C-alpha positions as CSV (number, residue, x, y, z in Angstrom):
1,K,41.5,33.2,58.2
2,K,45.0,33.8,58.5
3,R,47.2,32.6,61.1
4,I,50.3,34.0,62.5
5,L,53.2,32.3,64.3
6,S,55.2,34.1,66.9
7,I,58.3,32.9,69.7
8,E,59.1,34.3,72.7
9,S,62.9,34.1,73.1
10,D,65.4,34.9,75.7
11,L,68.2,35.0,73.0
12,S,69.9,38.7,72.5
13,P,68.4,41.2,69.9
14,N,71.3,40.7,67.3
15,N,71.0,36.9,68.0
16,L,67.6,36.7,67.3
17,C,67.4,38.9,64.5
18,D,70.1,36.5,63.1
19,F,68.2,33.2,63.7
20,L,65.0,34.9,62.2
21,S,67.3,36.0,58.8
22,D,66.7,32.3,57.5
23,K,64.8,32.5,54.9
24,S,62.6,29.9,55.7
25,L,61.5,31.9,59.0
26,S,60.5,34.6,57.3
27,K,56.8,34.6,58.2
28,I,57.5,34.3,62.0
29,G,57.8,36.9,64.0
30,I,58.4,37.2,67.9
31,T,56.4,38.2,70.9
32,Y,58.2,41.2,72.6
33,D,58.5,40.0,76.4
34,T,58.9,43.4,77.9
35,G,60.2,41.9,81.5
36,N,62.2,39.2,80.3
37,V,63.9,41.9,78.2
38,I,65.1,43.6,81.0
39,A,65.8,40.4,83.6
40,N,68.0,39.1,80.8
41,G,70.1,42.7,80.5
42,Y,69.1,43.9,77.2
43,N,68.3,47.3,76.4
44,T,64.6,48.2,75.1
45,K,65.8,50.7,72.7
46,E,67.9,48.6,71.0
47,Y,65.7,45.4,71.2
48,I,62.7,47.4,69.7
49,N,65.4,49.2,67.2
50,I,66.4,46.1,65.8
51,L,63.5,43.8,66.0
52,H,60.4,46.2,65.3
53,S,59.6,44.8,62.1
54,R,59.2,41.2,63.5
55,I,57.5,41.8,66.6
56,Y,53.6,40.5,66.0
57,G,53.0,40.3,69.8
58,L,53.7,42.4,73.3
59,H,53.7,40.2,76.6
60,I,53.9,43.2,79.3
61,K,55.2,41.8,82.6
62,D,57.6,43.9,84.9
63,R,61.0,42.4,86.2
64,G,63.8,44.2,87.8
65,H,67.5,43.7,86.0
66,L,69.5,40.3,86.0
67,F,67.0,37.8,86.2
68,S,64.5,39.0,88.6
69,K,60.9,37.7,89.6
70,T,57.8,39.2,88.0
71,V,56.8,42.4,89.9
72,K,53.8,44.8,89.7
73,L,53.4,46.7,86.5
74,G,55.4,50.3,87.5
75,T,57.4,48.9,90.1
76,G,60.5,46.9,88.0
77,D,63.1,48.4,85.6
78,V,60.7,48.1,82.5
79,P,60.6,51.5,80.6
80,F,56.8,51.3,79.5
81,D,56.5,55.0,78.9
82,Y,59.7,54.5,76.0
83,I,58.2,51.2,75.0
84,F,54.3,53.0,74.4
85,K,55.6,56.4,73.0
86,N,57.6,53.6,70.5
87,S,54.9,51.6,70.2
88,F,54.1,53.2,66.6
89,K,57.3,51.6,65.2
90,L,55.3,47.9,65.7
91,K,53.8,48.1,62.4
92,F,53.0,44.2,62.6
93,L,51.4,44.0,66.3
94,K,48.6,41.8,66.7
95,D,48.5,41.1,70.1
96,I,49.1,42.2,73.8
97,T,48.8,39.9,76.8
98,L,49.1,41.3,80.0
99,Q,51.6,39.0,82.4
100,S,51.3,40.5,85.8
101,S,52.6,39.2,89.5
102,R,50.1,39.2,92.2
103,S,49.9,38.4,95.7
104,E,48.5,35.8,97.7
105,D,45.9,37.9,99.6
106,N,44.1,40.0,97.1
107,Y,45.2,39.3,93.5
108,I,41.6,40.6,92.2
109,N,42.8,44.1,93.2
110,D,46.3,43.3,92.0
111,I,44.8,42.8,88.5
112,K,42.7,45.7,88.6
113,S,45.8,48.0,89.6
114,N,47.9,46.5,86.5
115,L,44.6,47.0,84.2
116,K,44.9,50.8,85.7
117,F,48.6,50.8,84.8
118,V,48.4,49.7,81.2
119,K,45.4,51.8,80.4
120,K,47.1,54.8,81.3
121,L,49.9,53.9,79.0
122,L,47.8,53.1,75.7
């Protein structure tokens, strides 16, 4: 079975593209962390347009701008509608991971709510 390696990085889309342009890294992709892209102040559309051919993994998480904490899906600043409507551009996407916030009192309901949110987008 062929294994692929992807990295998750907080580099800007342009810097990450420059880094991955090294020929010795041609078989390495990236895991696109939706929440971290927003929290680091990067533009989602630009991120997808620049890196779409290297995105192997999608790490679904919601956060606000400027290093805010992880929040319940749909309550932060991540433009999930845009991401899922443009997911057809991610030709090499192999893995989707859901990371979401959880409350201390009822994390099972939090998980169910976040799964429901994602299923509506798929």
